[in-house]
N, C-alpha and C positions, 0 to 999 in steps of 0.2 A: 397851833397853828396847822396841824396836818391835817385836822377835822375841815378847815377851811379849802385847804388846796383839795381834799375830797368831792366838796360840796360843789365847788367850781369844776373839777375835773368830770363829777357828773352830770353837771348842768350842760358843757360842753359834748357831752356824751350824747343827753337826752337830744338839743340840739340837733347834732347829726343823724340821731334815728330817727328824728321827727322829718330833716329834709331826705332822708333816703327814704323814708315811709310817702312823703310827698311826691317823691318822682314816681315813684312804681302806681299810686294812683295817676299820675297824669299819664305814664305808660299804659294802664291798662286802660283808661277813657279813650286816647286814642284808639288802641287797638278796637275800642268795644264801637267806639264810631264807626271806623273801618269797615267793621263786620254789618253795622248799620246797613250803612250805604251799598255793601254788596247787595244783602236782601232787597234793599227795594229795587238794584237795578235788577235780580233775578226776576223779582215778583212783576217788575215792568214788562220787562221782555216775555213771560208768558202771558200776561195780558195781550200785548202786541201780537203773538200769534196766534193765539185764541180770538181775538176780534179778527186778523186777518185770515183766518178760516172760517169762521162765521159769515164773514164778507163774499166768499168765494162763491161762485154759482153753484148750482146744483149738477150741472150738464159737466163740469167740469171734470168728471171721476176719472180715474185712470185707464178704464176699458171703455171701449165704445158699447159693447155689451148691454141691452134693455134688463133690468131689473128682474130676475124671477120675482113670483107671485110666490106665498108663501102657503101652500093647503094644509089646511087643519091637518093633524095625524088620526086616525082611525086607530077605532078599539081596537 
């Protein structure tokens, strides 16, 4: 009779362990989803900034000076 009680007890522990593992899996899965969403948002922001930079006219530089022409170096 004692062996059947141990088997029942082990089964309960296994079920409890499985539930614990399942809950850990769910927590980790949710964490990975949040991280992926943050990464997608960060990439979207970078793309938007890059697009805004490329759409800005070249005359919108921070100085009014004309660009210097670069002469080749002399030997």
